[in-house]
MOPAC internal coordinates of N, CA, C and O (Angstrom, degrees):
PM7 1SCF
backbone

  N    0.0000 0     0.00 0     0.00 0    0    0    0
  C    1.4455 1     0.00 0     0.00 0    1    0    0
  C    1.5241 1   108.28 1     0.00 0    2    1    0
  O    1.2310 1   120.49 1   -49.96 1    3    2    1
  N    1.3094 1   116.67 1   130.04 1    3    2    1
  C    1.4706 1   123.96 1   177.05 1    5    3    2
  C    1.5206 1   108.18 1  -111.99 1    6    5    3
  O    1.2310 1   120.66 1   -38.66 1    7    6    5
  N    1.3350 1   116.35 1   141.34 1    7    6    5
  C    1.4620 1   120.41 1   178.93 1    9    7    6
  C    1.5236 1   109.82 1  -130.48 1   10    9    7
  O    1.2310 1   121.26 1   -28.05 1   11   10    9
  N    1.3053 1   115.19 1   151.95 1   11   10    9
  C    1.4564 1   123.31 1   173.50 1   13   11   10
  C    1.5191 1   106.14 1  -111.70 1   14   13   11
  O    1.2310 1   120.52 1   -62.65 1   15   14   13
  N    1.3431 1   116.60 1   117.35 1   15   14   13
  C    1.4550 1   121.97 1  -177.28 1   17   15   14
  C    1.5076 1   111.26 1  -107.70 1   18   17   15
  O    1.2310 1   120.65 1   -32.08 1   19   18   17
  N    1.3319 1   116.37 1   147.92 1   19   18   17
  C    1.4539 1   122.10 1   173.62 1   21   19   18
  C    1.5317 1   107.87 1   -69.85 1   22   21   19
  O    1.2310 1   119.58 1   -53.20 1   23   22   21
  N    1.3399 1   118.41 1   126.80 1   23   22   21
  C    1.4606 1   119.51 1   179.52 1   25   23   22
  C    1.5326 1   113.23 1   -72.79 1   26   25   23
  O    1.2310 1   120.24 1   166.99 1   27   26   25
  N    1.3360 1   117.15 1   -13.01 1   27   26   25
  C    1.4602 1   120.34 1  -179.74 1   29   27   26
  C    1.5244 1   112.78 1   -89.11 1   30   29   27
  O    1.2310 1   120.14 1   135.53 1   31   30   29
  N    1.3478 1   117.33 1   -44.47 1   31   30   29
  C    1.4657 1   120.05 1  -175.64 1   33   31   30
  C    1.5270 1   113.80 1  -120.74 1   34   33   31
  O    1.2310 1   119.58 1   176.44 1   35   34   33
  N    1.3224 1   118.41 1    -3.56 1   35   34   33
  C    1.4773 1   125.38 1   178.81 1   37   35   34
  C    1.5254 1   113.93 1    69.43 1   38   37   35
  O    1.2310 1   119.55 1  -165.40 1   39   38   37
  N    1.3216 1   118.46 1    14.60 1   39   38   37
  C    1.4616 1   122.09 1   175.46 1   41   39   38
  C    1.5330 1   108.95 1   -68.23 1   42   41   39
  O    1.2310 1   120.21 1   -37.35 1   43   42   41
  N    1.3294 1   117.19 1   142.65 1   43   42   41
  C    1.4644 1   121.18 1   177.53 1   45   43   42
  C    1.5257 1   107.96 1   -79.28 1   46   45   43
  O    1.2310 1   120.83 1   -58.67 1   47   46   45
  N    1.3361 1   116.02 1   121.33 1   47   46   45
  C    1.4597 1   121.81 1  -176.19 1   49   47   46
  C    1.5255 1   112.60 1   -96.29 1   50   49   47
  O    1.2310 1   120.54 1   146.93 1   51   50   49
  N    1.3305 1   116.57 1   -33.07 1   51   50   49
  C    1.4570 1   121.22 1  -179.84 1   53   51   50
  C    1.5181 1   108.42 1  -156.44 1   54   53   51
  O    1.2310 1   120.81 1   -24.74 1   55   54   53
  N    1.3325 1   116.06 1   155.26 1   55   54   53
  C    1.4546 1   120.67 1   175.19 1   57   55   54
  C    1.5250 1   108.60 1  -142.64 1   58   57   55
  O    1.2310 1   121.16 1   -25.49 1   59   58   57
  N    1.3230 1   115.40 1   154.51 1   59   58   57
  C    1.4634 1   120.80 1  -179.14 1   61   59   58
  C    1.5207 1   109.33 1  -157.30 1   62   61   59
  O    1.2310 1   121.17 1   -19.57 1   63   62   61
  N    1.3183 1   115.37 1   160.43 1   63   62   61
  C    1.4548 1   119.59 1   179.35 1   65   63   62
  C    1.5318 1   111.85 1   -76.80 1   66   65   63
  O    1.2310 1   120.12 1   154.31 1   67   66   65
  N    1.3242 1   117.38 1   -25.69 1   67   66   65
  C    1.4695 1   122.68 1   178.73 1   69   67   66
  C    1.5198 1   109.25 1  -129.87 1   70   69   67
  O    1.2310 1   120.34 1   -32.28 1   71   70   69
  N    1.3328 1   116.95 1   147.72 1   71   70   69
  C    1.4622 1   121.93 1  -177.79 1   73   71   70
  C    1.5299 1   112.81 1   -58.97 1   74   73   71
  O    1.2310 1   119.91 1   142.19 1   75   74   73
  N    1.3142 1   117.78 1   -37.81 1   75   74   73
  C    1.4743 1   119.83 1  -177.40 1   77   75   74
  C    1.5177 1   113.46 1   -68.26 1   78   77   75
  O    1.2310 1   119.73 1   165.74 1   79   78   77
  N    1.3341 1   118.12 1   -14.26 1   79   78   77
  C    1.4553 1   121.14 1   178.14 1   81   79   78
  C    1.5303 1   113.03 1   -87.76 1   82   81   79
  O    1.2310 1   120.29 1   171.48 1   83   82   81
  N    1.3388 1   117.04 1    -8.52 1   83   82   81
  C    1.4588 1   119.95 1   177.07 1   85   83   82
  C    1.5287 1   110.20 1   -73.90 1   86   85   83
  O    1.2310 1   119.59 1   -34.07 1   87   86   85
  N    1.3210 1   118.39 1   145.93 1   87   86   85
  C    1.4727 1   119.62 1   174.59 1   89   87   86
  C    1.5274 1   109.72 1   -67.80 1   90   89   87
  O    1.2310 1   120.36 1   -24.43 1   91   90   89
  N    1.3370 1   116.92 1   155.57 1   91   90   89
  C    1.4572 1   120.54 1   179.84 1   93   91   90
  C    1.5260 1   111.07 1   -65.30 1   94   93   91
  O    1.2310 1   120.00 1   143.66 1   95   94   93
  N    1.3352 1   117.60 1   -36.34 1   95   94   93
  C    1.4586 1   121.76 1   175.23 1   97   95   94
  C    1.5173 1   108.58 1  -154.28 1   98   97   95
  O    1.2310 1   121.24 1   -15.23 1   99   98   97
  N    1.3071 1   115.24 1   164.77 1   99   98   97
  C    1.4524 1   122.29 1   176.41 1  101   99   98
  C    1.5208 1   107.43 1  -150.98 1  102  101   99
  O    1.2310 1   120.23 1   -34.16 1  103  102  101
  N    1.3175 1   117.16 1   145.84 1  103  102  101
  C    1.4597 1   121.17 1   179.23 1  105  103  102
  C    1.5212 1   109.15 1   -99.36 1  106  105  103
  O    1.2310 1   121.17 1   -52.12 1  107  106  105
  N    1.3009 1   115.36 1   127.88 1  107  106  105
  C    1.4670 1   121.74 1  -178.39 1  109  107  106
  C    1.5316 1   110.38 1   -83.73 1  110  109  107
  O    1.2310 1   121.12 1   -23.25 1  111  110  109
  N    1.3301 1   115.46 1   156.75 1  111  110  109
  C    1.4667 1   120.12 1   176.68 1  113  111  110
  C    1.5230 1   111.89 1   -61.56 1  114  113  111
  O    1.2310 1   119.95 1   150.27 1  115  114  113
  N    1.3450 1   117.70 1   -29.73 1  115  114  113
  C    1.4635 1   119.40 1   179.07 1  117  115  114
  C    1.5267 1   111.23 1   -69.92 1  118  117  115
  O    1.2310 1   120.59 1   163.46 1  119  118  117
  N    1.3154 1   116.48 1   -16.54 1  119  118  117
  C    1.4659 1   121.60 1  -178.48 1  121  119  118
  C    1.5283 1   111.37 1  -108.04 1  122  121  119
  O    1.2310 1   120.39 1  -176.97 1  123  122  121
  N    1.3237 1   116.85 1     3.03 1  123  122  121
  C    1.4653 1   121.44 1  -176.22 1  125  123  122
  C    1.5257 1   108.00 1  -119.11 1  126  125  123
  O    1.2310 1   120.46 1   -85.88 1  127  126  125
  N    1.3183 1   116.72 1    94.12 1  127  126  125
  C    1.4677 1   119.65 1  -176.46 1  129  127  126
  C    1.5176 1   111.62 1  -130.14 1  130  129  127
  O    1.2310 1   120.65 1  -135.52 1  131  130  129
  N    1.3201 1   116.36 1    44.48 1  131  130  129
  C    1.4526 1   120.02 1   177.70 1  133  131  130
  C    1.5149 1   113.28 1    66.80 1  134  133  131
  O    1.2310 1   120.43 1  -148.40 1  135  134  133
  N    1.3213 1   116.79 1    31.60 1  135  134  133
  C    1.4705 1   122.94 1   179.77 1  137  135  134
  C    1.5287 1   112.71 1    59.35 1  138  137  135
  O    1.2310 1   120.29 1  -155.02 1  139  138  137
  N    1.3378 1   117.06 1    24.98 1  139  138  137
  C    1.4623 1   119.70 1   176.11 1  141  139  138
  C    1.5189 1   110.80 1   -74.40 1  142  141  139
  O    1.2310 1   120.73 1   152.70 1  143  142  141
  N    1.3267 1   116.21 1   -27.30 1  143  142  141
  C    1.4495 1   120.76 1   179.04 1  145  143  142
  C    1.5307 1   107.97 1   -82.45 1  146  145  143
  O    1.2310 1   119.63 1   -49.38 1  147  146  145
  N    1.3209 1   118.32 1   130.62 1  147  146  145
  C    1.4646 1   119.53 1  -179.11 1  149  147  146
  C    1.5295 1   111.35 1   -66.19 1  150  149  147
  O    1.2310 1   120.78 1   -26.25 1  151  150  149
  N    1.3263 1   116.11 1   153.75 1  151  150  149
  C    1.4603 1   120.12 1   179.40 1  153  151  150
  C    1.5263 1   110.81 1   -62.23 1  154  153  151
  O    1.2310 1   119.99 1   141.85 1  155  154  153
  N    1.3292 1   117.62 1   -38.15 1  155  154  153
  C    1.4585 1   122.61 1   178.74 1  157  155  154
  C    1.5183 1   108.69 1  -127.05 1  158  157  155
  O    1.2310 1   120.97 1   -34.48 1  159  158  157
  N    1.3189 1   115.75 1   145.52 1  159  158  157
  C    1.4601 1   119.49 1   174.58 1  161  159  158
  C    1.5193 1   109.58 1  -146.52 1  162  161  159
  O    1.2310 1   121.38 1   -31.01 1  163  162  161
  N    1.3122 1   114.97 1   148.99 1  163  162  161
  C    1.4562 1   122.42 1   177.07 1  165  163  162
  C    1.5229 1   108.38 1  -100.88 1  166  165  163
  O    1.2310 1   120.50 1   -37.28 1  167  166  165
  N    1.3282 1   116.64 1   142.72 1  167  166  165
  C    1.4566 1   121.06 1   176.95 1  169  167  166
  C    1.5177 1   109.06 1  -152.70 1  170  169  167
  O    1.2310 1   120.83 1   -14.54 1  171  170  169
  N    1.3115 1   116.02 1   165.46 1  171  170  169
  C    1.4596 1   121.69 1   177.93 1  173  171  170
  C    1.5268 1   107.69 1   -95.75 1  174  173  171
  O    1.2310 1   120.58 1   -58.39 1  175  174  173
  N    1.3281 1   116.49 1   121.61 1  175  174  173
  C    1.4571 1   122.17 1  -178.74 1  177  175  174
  C    1.5098 1   112.15 1   -95.99 1  178  177  175
  O    1.2310 1   121.28 1    21.27 1  179  178  177
  N    1.3260 1   115.16 1  -158.73 1  179  178  177
  C    1.4613 1   121.82 1   179.47 1  181  179  178
  C    1.5221 1   110.50 1   -59.27 1  182  181  179
  O    1.2310 1   120.84 1   -33.84 1  183  182  181
  N    1.2891 1   116.00 1   146.16 1  183  182  181
  C    1.4734 1   124.04 1   177.95 1  185  183  182
  C    1.5262 1   112.18 1    58.57 1  186  185  183
  O    1.2310 1   120.17 1  -154.48 1  187  186  185
  N    1.3403 1   117.29 1    25.52 1  187  186  185
  C    1.4523 1   121.01 1   175.41 1  189  187  186
  C    1.5127 1   115.51 1    72.70 1  190  189  187
  O    1.2310 1   119.92 1  -164.33 1  191  190  189
  N    1.3404 1   117.77 1    15.67 1  191  190  189
  C    1.4664 1   120.90 1  -179.82 1  193  191  190
  C    1.5236 1   110.31 1   -79.02 1  194  193  191
  O    1.2310 1   121.14 1   -39.26 1  195  194  193
  N    1.3337 1   115.43 1   140.74 1  195  194  193
  C    1.4631 1   119.45 1   176.58 1  197  195  194
  C    1.5217 1   108.39 1   -79.34 1  198  197  195
  O    1.2310 1   120.75 1   -49.25 1  199  198  197
  N    1.3235 1   116.16 1   130.75 1  199  198  197
  C    1.4578 1   122.52 1  -176.10 1  201  199  198
  C    1.5267 1   109.58 1  -124.37 1  202  201  199
  O    1.2310 1   121.52 1   -21.24 1  203  202  201
  N    1.3344 1   114.69 1   158.76 1  203  202  201
  C    1.4585 1   121.71 1   173.43 1  205  203  202
  C    1.5196 1   107.33 1  -123.62 1  206  205  203
  O    1.2310 1   120.85 1   -37.22 1  207  206  205
  N    1.3326 1   115.97 1   142.78 1  207  206  205
  C    1.4626 1   121.64 1   177.74 1  209  207  206
  C    1.5179 1   108.81 1  -127.57 1  210  209  207
  O    1.2310 1   120.90 1   -45.33 1  211  210  209
  N    1.3089 1   115.88 1   134.67 1  211  210  209
  C    1.4651 1   121.15 1   170.79 1  213  211  210
  C    1.5160 1   106.34 1   -98.40 1  214  213  211
  O    1.2310 1   120.41 1   -53.96 1  215  214  213
  N    1.3294 1   116.83 1   126.04 1  215  214  213
  C    1.4557 1   121.90 1  -172.67 1  217  215  214
  C    1.5209 1   114.36 1   -99.68 1  218  217  215
  O    1.2310 1   119.43 1  -174.32 1  219  218  217
  N    1.3153 1   118.69 1     5.68 1  219  218  217
  C    1.4596 1   120.16 1   174.71 1  221  219  218
  C    1.5208 1   108.62 1  -131.61 1  222  221  219
  O    1.2310 1   120.50 1   -18.35 1  223  222  221
  N    1.3106 1   116.65 1   161.65 1  223  222  221
  C    1.4575 1   121.74 1  -173.57 1  225  223  222
  C    1.5212 1   111.58 1   -58.99 1  226  225  223
  O    1.2310 1   119.32 1   -44.69 1  227  226  225
  N    1.3071 1   118.89 1   135.31 1  227  226  225
  C    1.4610 1   129.66 1    -7.82 1  229  227  226
  C    1.5211 1   110.78 1   -80.47 1  230  229  227
  O    1.2310 1   120.63 1   -60.19 1  231  230  229
  N    1.3174 1   116.40 1   119.81 1  231  230  229
  C    1.4646 1   121.53 1  -176.10 1  233  231  230
  C    1.5292 1   110.78 1   -77.65 1  234  233  231
  O    1.2310 1   121.31 1   -35.66 1  235  234  233
  N    1.3260 1   115.11 1   144.34 1  235  234  233
  C    1.4573 1   120.19 1   176.82 1  237  235  234
  C    1.5128 1   109.80 1  -157.19 1  238  237  235
  O    1.2310 1   120.93 1   -16.19 1  239  238  237
  N    1.3190 1   115.82 1   163.81 1  239  238  237
  C    1.4513 1   122.91 1   168.71 1  241  239  238
  C    1.5204 1   106.68 1  -124.47 1  242  241  239
  O    1.2310 1   120.75 1   -29.65 1  243  242  241
  N    1.3272 1   116.17 1   150.35 1  243  242  241
  C    1.4621 1   120.58 1  -179.14 1  245  243  242
  C    1.5152 1   109.41 1  -155.07 1  246  245  243
  O    1.2310 1   121.44 1   -20.62 1  247  246  245
  N    1.3064 1   114.85 1   159.38 1  247  246  245
  C    1.4617 1   121.49 1   178.19 1  249  247  246
  C    1.5292 1   109.37 1   -88.22 1  250  249  247
  O    1.2310 1   120.52 1   -47.13 1  251  250  249
  N    1.3186 1   116.61 1   132.87 1  251  250  249
  C    1.4673 1   121.91 1   178.35 1  253  251  250
  C    1.5213 1   107.80 1   -88.47 1  254  253  251
  O    1.2310 1   120.54 1   -57.77 1  255  254  253
  N    1.3343 1   116.57 1   122.23 1  255  254  253
  C    1.4583 1   120.98 1  -173.53 1  257  255  254
  C    1.5351 1   113.11 1  -112.04 1  258  257  255
  O    1.2310 1   119.60 1   143.59 1  259  258  257
  N    1.3362 1   118.37 1   -36.41 1  259  258  257
  C    1.4613 1   123.61 1  -175.08 1  261  259  258
  C    1.5273 1   110.85 1    51.26 1  262  261  259
  O    1.2310 1   120.86 1  -127.26 1  263  262  261
  N    1.3255 1   115.97 1    52.74 1  263  262  261
  C    1.4580 1   121.39 1   177.45 1  265  263  262
  C    1.5165 1   109.80 1  -105.39 1  266  265  263
  O    1.2310 1   120.80 1    -1.56 1  267  266  265
  N    1.3066 1   116.08 1   178.44 1  267  266  265
  C    1.4633 1   121.70 1  -174.56 1  269  267  266
  C    1.5327 1   112.57 1   -63.91 1  270  269  267
  O    1.2310 1   119.90 1   136.75 1  271  270  269
  N    1.3256 1   117.80 1   -43.25 1  271  270  269
  C    1.4619 1   120.69 1  -175.95 1  273  271  270
  C    1.5255 1   114.07 1   -90.07 1  274  273  271
  O    1.2310 1   120.21 1   147.75 1  275  274  273
  N    1.3152 1   117.20 1   -32.25 1  275  274  273
  C    1.4542 1   120.07 1  -175.40 1  277  275  274
  C    1.5254 1   110.50 1  -150.55 1  278  277  275
  O    1.2310 1   120.89 1   -39.27 1  279  278  277
  N    1.3278 1   115.91 1   140.73 1  279  278  277
  C    1.4612 1   121.19 1   176.23 1  281  279  278
  C    1.5238 1   111.18 1   -92.47 1  282  281  279
  O    1.2310 1   120.64 1   157.38 1  283  282  281
  N    1.3367 1   116.37 1   -22.62 1  283  282  281
  C    1.4538 1   122.03 1  -175.54 1  285  283  282
  C    1.5271 1   108.74 1  -124.62 1  286  285  283
  O    1.2310 1   120.71 1   -54.04 1  287  286  285
  N    1.3301 1   116.24 1   125.96 1  287  286  285
  C    1.4656 1   120.88 1   179.50 1  289  287  286
  C    1.5169 1   109.93 1  -137.55 1  290  289  287
  O    1.2310 1   120.83 1   -10.67 1  291  290  289
  N    1.3190 1   116.02 1   169.33 1  291  290  289
  C    1.4704 1   123.86 1   177.96 1  293  291  290
  C    1.5293 1   111.32 1    55.00 1  294  293  291
  O    1.2310 1   120.81 1  -127.35 1  295  294  293
  N    1.3262 1   116.06 1    52.65 1  295  294  293
  C    1.4672 1   122.20 1  -177.94 1  297  295  294
  C    1.5248 1   109.57 1   -74.62 1  298  297  295
  O    1.2310 1   120.90 1   -47.65 1  299  298  297
  N    1.3302 1   115.88 1   132.35 1  299  298  297
  C    1.4550 1   122.22 1   174.66 1  301  299  298
  C    1.5180 1   108.01 1  -120.79 1  302  301  299
  O    1.2310 1   120.57 1   -65.32 1  303  302  301
  N    1.3391 1   116.51 1   114.68 1  303  302  301
  C    1.4571 1   121.07 1   178.91 1  305  303  302
  C    1.5158 1   110.10 1   -74.25 1  306  305  303
  O    1.2310 1   120.57 1   -44.60 1  307  306  305
  N    1.3187 1   116.52 1   135.40 1  307  306  305
  C    1.4534 1   122.36 1   176.00 1  309  307  306
  C    1.5128 1   111.17 1   -96.84 1  310  309  307
  O    1.2310 1   120.08 1   159.64 1  311  310  309
  N    1.3385 1   117.46 1   -20.36 1  311  310  309
  C    1.4595 1   123.32 1   177.29 1  313  311  310
  C    1.5134 1   108.64 1  -115.22 1  314  313  311
  O    1.2310 1   120.75 1   -28.03 1  315  314  313
  N    1.3262 1   116.16 1   151.97 1  315  314  313
  C    1.4514 1   121.56 1   175.86 1  317  315  314
  C    1.5275 1   107.63 1   -82.74 1  318  317  315
  O    1.2310 1   120.26 1   -81.75 1  319  318  317
  N    1.3149 1   117.11 1    98.25 1  319  318  317
  C    1.4657 1   122.45 1  -176.59 1  321  319  318
  C    1.5203 1   109.44 1  -111.99 1  322  321  319
  O    1.2310 1   120.55 1   -58.46 1  323  322  321
  N    1.3268 1   116.56 1   121.54 1  323  322  321
  C    1.4575 1   120.85 1   178.79 1  325  323  322
  C    1.5246 1   112.10 1  -103.13 1  326  325  323
  O    1.2310 1   119.92 1   171.15 1  327  326  325
  N    1.3026 1   117.75 1    -8.85 1  327  326  325
  C    1.4668 1   122.26 1  -179.59 1  329  327  326
  C    1.5315 1   108.96 1   -86.62 1  330  329  327
  O    1.2310 1   120.81 1   -79.20 1  331  330  329
  N    1.3286 1   116.06 1   100.80 1  331  330  329
  C    1.4664 1   120.21 1  -176.21 1  333  331  330
  C    1.5264 1   112.29 1   -66.79 1  334  333  331
  O    1.2310 1   119.81 1   149.45 1  335  334  333
  N    1.3147 1   117.97 1   -30.55 1  335  334  333
  C    1.4640 1   120.87 1   179.14 1  337  335  334
  C    1.5294 1   109.83 1   -67.90 1  338  337  335
  O    1.2310 1   120.47 1   137.61 1  339  338  337
  N    1.3207 1   116.72 1   -42.39 1  339  338  337
  C    1.4630 1   120.00 1   178.57 1  341  339  338
  C    1.5307 1   110.60 1   -65.82 1  342  341  339
  O    1.2310 1   120.23 1   140.94 1  343  342  341
  N    1.3160 1   117.17 1   -39.06 1  343  342  341
  C    1.4538 1   121.16 1   177.93 1  345  343  342
  C    1.5259 1   111.16 1   -66.73 1  346  345  343
  O    1.2310 1   120.02 1   138.55 1  347  346  345
  N    1.3226 1   117.56 1   -41.45 1  347  346  345
  C    1.4645 1   121.14 1   177.44 1  349  347  346
  C    1.5260 1   111.03 1   -63.58 1  350  349  347
  O    1.2310 1   120.32 1   141.33 1  351  350  349
  N    1.3153 1   117.00 1   -38.67 1  351  350  349
  C    1.4672 1   121.45 1   177.74 1  353  351  350
  C    1.5313 1   110.53 1   -63.39 1  354  353  351
  O    1.2310 1   120.64 1   138.33 1  355  354  353
  N    1.3385 1   116.39 1   -41.67 1  355  354  353
  C    1.4690 1   120.79 1   178.73 1  357  355  354
  C    1.5264 1   110.81 1   -64.83 1  358  357  355
  O    1.2310 1   119.91 1   141.09 1  359  358  357
  N    1.3190 1   117.77 1   -38.91 1  359  358  357
  C    1.4669 1   121.33 1   179.22 1  361  359  358
  C    1.5337 1   110.52 1   -68.00 1  362  361  359
  O    1.2310 1   120.57 1   140.20 1  363  362  361
  N    1.3340 1   116.52 1   -39.80 1  363  362  361
  C    1.4735 1   120.03 1   178.29 1  365  363  362
  C    1.5272 1   110.17 1   -62.98 1  366  365  363
  O    1.2310 1   120.63 1   137.01 1  367  366  365
  N    1.3329 1   116.40 1   -42.99 1  367  366  365
  C    1.4637 1   120.15 1   178.68 1  369  367  366
  C    1.5255 1   111.08 1   -66.15 1  370  369  367
  O    1.2310 1   120.26 1   146.81 1  371  370  369
  N    1.3238 1   117.10 1   -33.19 1  371  370  369
  C    1.4690 1   120.17 1   176.04 1  373  371  370
  C    1.5236 1   109.88 1   -64.09 1  374  373  371
  O    1.2310 1   120.33 1   139.19 1  375  374  373
  N    1.3322 1   116.98 1   -40.81 1  375  374  373
  C    1.4651 1   120.50 1   176.51 1  377  375  374
  C    1.5160 1   111.79 1   -62.60 1  378  377  375
  O    1.2310 1   120.28 1   138.83 1  379  378  377
  N    1.3322 1   117.07 1   -41.17 1  379  378  377
  C    1.4640 1   121.10 1   177.11 1  381  379  378
  C    1.5227 1   110.74 1   -63.55 1  382  381  379
  O    1.2310 1   120.34 1   140.49 1  383  382  381
  N    1.3393 1   116.96 1   -39.51 1  383  382  381
  C    1.4635 1   121.10 1   177.24 1  385  383  382
  C    1.5233 1   110.62 1   -61.68 1  386  385  383
  O    1.2310 1   120.23 1   138.19 1  387  386  385
  N    1.3401 1   117.17 1   -41.81 1  387  386  385
  C    1.4662 1   120.94 1   179.43 1  389  387  386
  C    1.5265 1   111.24 1   -64.28 1  390  389  387
  O    1.2310 1   120.58 1   138.45 1  391  390  389
  N    1.3330 1   116.49 1   -41.55 1  391  390  389
  C    1.4666 1   119.45 1   178.08 1  393  391  390
  C    1.5231 1   111.09 1   -62.16 1  394  393  391
  O    1.2310 1   120.64 1   134.90 1  395  394  393
  N    1.3337 1   116.38 1   -45.10 1  395  394  393
  C    1.4620 1   120.69 1   179.05 1  397  395  394
  C    1.5198 1   111.07 1   -63.04 1  398  397  395
  O    1.2310 1   120.65 1   137.70 1  399  398  397
  N    1.3219 1   116.36 1   -42.30 1  399  398  397
  C    1.4623 1   121.05 1  -179.46 1  401  399  398
  C    1.5273 1   111.49 1   -64.46 1  402  401  399
  O    1.2310 1   120.51 1   140.44 1  403  402  401
  N    1.3352 1   116.64 1   -39.56 1  403  402  401
  C    1.4706 1   119.11 1  -178.51 1  405  403  402
  C    1.5273 1   110.48 1   -70.58 1  406  405  403
  O    1.2310 1   120.09 1   148.19 1  407  406  405
  N    1.3273 1   117.43 1   -31.81 1  407  406  405
  C    1.4672 1   120.57 1   176.76 1  409  407  406
  C    1.5206 1   111.78 1   -69.92 1  410  409  407
  O    1.2310 1   121.06 1   148.15 1  411  410  409
  N    1.3314 1   115.57 1   -31.85 1  411  410  409
  C    1.4636 1   120.48 1  -178.27 1  413  411  410
  C    1.5210 1   112.78 1   -90.48 1  414  413  411
  O    1.2310 1   120.05 1  -175.62 1  415  414  413
  N    1.3267 1   117.51 1     4.38 1  415  414  413
  C    1.4476 1   120.96 1   176.40 1  417  415  414
  C    1.5051 1   115.32 1    79.33 1  418  417  415
  O    1.2310 1   119.52 1  -162.28 1  419  418  417
  N    1.3432 1   118.53 1    17.72 1  419  418  417
  C    1.4557 1   121.28 1  -179.68 1  421  419  418
  C    1.5137 1   112.59 1   -91.78 1  422  421  419
  O    1.2310 1   119.87 1  -177.71 1  423  422  421
  N    1.2836 1   117.85 1     2.29 1  423  422  421
  C    1.4491 1   122.21 1  -176.27 1  425  423  422
  C    1.4826 1   112.18 1   -74.36 1  426  425  423
  O    1.2310 1   120.10 1   180.00 1  427  426  425

């Protein structure tokens, strides 16, 4: 038996007898609140590090660095995403969110 669990609340979202029958992703009720939750949010993680979270597929958390080569490092995917173009698009939008946030003084 294979199961797909929500990485936020650990609720079982789907199950199947074989891995290939599982959906690629599923949105949990804890993550579906009428789009009241922003797509990206900044928060303080372990050891006081500033983190960014993407709250819609493909979901991830990452450390905000604001360094010369990269603003986002140590990315941890919360969803199993095999589409590299979709993941790259999400990372680019995360960078745009960080730029907007730093201009508005939310950094």
